[in-house]
C-alpha positions in Angstrom: 5.1 -17.6 16.5 2.6 -17.6 19.3 3.4 -15.8 22.6 3.1 -17.3 26.1 -0.1 -15.3 26.6 -1.7 -16.5 23.4 -0.9 -20.1 24.3 -2.4 -20.0 27.8 -5.4 -18.0 26.7 -6.2 -20.5 23.9 -5.8 -23.4 26.3 -7.9 -21.8 29.0 -10.7 -21.1 26.6 -10.5 -24.6 25.2 -10.8 -26.0 28.7 -13.8 -23.7 29.3 -12.3 -21.9 32.3 -12.4 -18.3 33.2 -9.4 -16.4 34.4 -10.9 -16.3 37.9 -11.3 -20.1 37.9 -7.7 -20.6 36.8 -6.5 -18.1 39.4 -8.3 -19.9 42.2 -6.5 -23.1 41.4 -3.0 -21.5 41.2 -0.8 -21.0 44.2 2.6 -19.4 44.5 5.5 -21.2 46.2 4.8 -19.3 49.4 1.1 -20.5 49.4 -0.5 -17.3 48.3 -3.2 -17.4 45.7 -2.6 -16.0 42.2 -5.0 -13.1 41.6 -6.9 -12.8 38.3 -5.1 -9.5 37.4 -1.8 -11.4 37.5 -3.3 -14.0 35.2 -4.7 -11.3 32.9 -1.1 -9.8 32.7 0.2 -13.2 31.7 -2.4 -13.6 29.0 -1.7 -10.2 27.6 2.1 -10.7 27.7 2.7 -7.9 30.1 4.7 -10.4 32.3 5.9 -13.9 32.4 5.4 -16.3 35.3 7.9 -15.5 38.0 8.1 -19.0 39.5 8.5 -22.4 37.9 5.9 -23.7 40.3 3.3 -21.4 38.6 4.3 -22.6 35.2 4.0 -26.3 36.3 0.5 -25.7 37.9 -0.7 -23.8 34.8 0.4 -26.7 32.6 -1.6 -29.2 34.7 -4.7 -26.9 35.0 -4.7 -26.2 31.2 -3.8 -29.7 30.2 -0.6 -28.6 28.4 2.9 -29.9 28.5 5.0 -28.0 31.0 7.9 -28.0 28.5 5.7 -26.1 26.0 4.9 -23.5 28.6 8.6 -23.2 29.5 9.5 -22.7 25.9 6.9 -19.9 25.4 7.8 -18.3 28.7 11.4 -18.2 27.7 12.4 -20.1 30.8 14.4 -23.3 31.5 12.8 -26.0 33.6 14.5 -26.7 36.9 15.5 -30.3 35.8 17.4 -28.8 32.8 18.8 -25.8 34.5 22.4 -26.5 35.6 25.9 -25.2 35.0 27.7 -26.5 32.0 30.6 -25.4 30.0 30.2 -23.5 26.7 30.6 -26.6 24.5 27.8 -28.5 26.4 25.4 -25.6 26.1 26.2 -25.2 22.4 25.7 -28.9 21.8 22.4 -28.8 23.6 21.1 -25.9 21.5 22.3 -27.5 18.3 20.4 -30.7 19.2 17.3 -28.7 20.0 17.5 -26.9 16.7 17.9 -30.2 14.8 14.9 -31.7 16.6 12.8 -28.6 16.1 13.7 -28.5 12.3 12.9 -32.2 12.0 9.5 -31.7 13.7 8.8 -28.8 11.4 9.7 -30.8 8.3 7.5 -33.7 9.4 4.6 -31.4 10.1 5.0 -29.7 6.7 5.3 -33.0 4.9 2.0 -34.3 6.5 0.3 -31.0 5.7 1.3 -31.3 2.1 0.0 -34.9 2.0 -3.3 -33.9 3.5 -3.5 -30.9 1.2 -2.9 -32.9 -1.9 -5.6 -35.4 -0.9 -8.0 -32.5 0.0 -7.3 -30.6 -3.2 -8.0 -33.7 -5.3 -11.3 -34.2 -3.4 -12.2 -30.5 -3.9 -11.4 -30.7 -7.6 -13.6 -33.7 -7.9 -16.4 -32.1 -6.0 -16.1 -28.8 -7.8 -16.3 -30.1 -11.3 -19.1 -28.3 -13.1 -22.1 -30.4 -14.0 -23.0 -28.7 -17.2 -20.4 -27.7 -19.7 -20.7 -25.4 -22.7 -19.0 -25.8 -26.1 -15.6 -24.7 -24.8 -15.7 -27.1 -21.8 -16.4 -24.3 -19.4 -19.4 -23.9 -17.2 -22.4 -22.4 -19.0 -23.0 -18.8 -18.1 -26.4 -17.8 -16.8 -28.0 -15.5 -19.2 -28.1 -11.8 -18.1 -31.2 -11.2 -16.0 -29.8 -10.6 -12.6 -30.0 -12.6 -9.3 -30.2 -16.0 -10.9 -33.4 -15.2 -12.9 -33.4 -16.6 -16.4 -33.6 -14.0 -19.1 -36.3 -14.5 -21.7 -34.8 -15.6 -24.9 -36.8 -14.4 -27.9 
């Protein structure tokens, strides 16, 4: 599983931004700028974002879902964070696991379908053109580096 740092690093590079450029766009709740070393620590998993505001801003800057960043940061978004009794919390986690498992199954199913189509294409493209007596590709006579050996 990816880490928070891997997710934001990948997204930052995909967006063509440097750590300095991302840091210049980020502000803490108190209005202070986020310094590049802090962002470097986030990307190398030496720390997690300390404020939900930073997570929300990172999501916008990097064109990611804030929910995805909250998941990898091991945090709960403010709109979900509330007191609940044990049965409600348990039910929420069971629902999350079911949805997560379903998404994984769907992804796996679509990969298998793409894979079976791709392998059929590869098998078709890979068929040898010239077959020997045993229906195997003819071997190049020994002569090295693709040179044809003289047959006497």
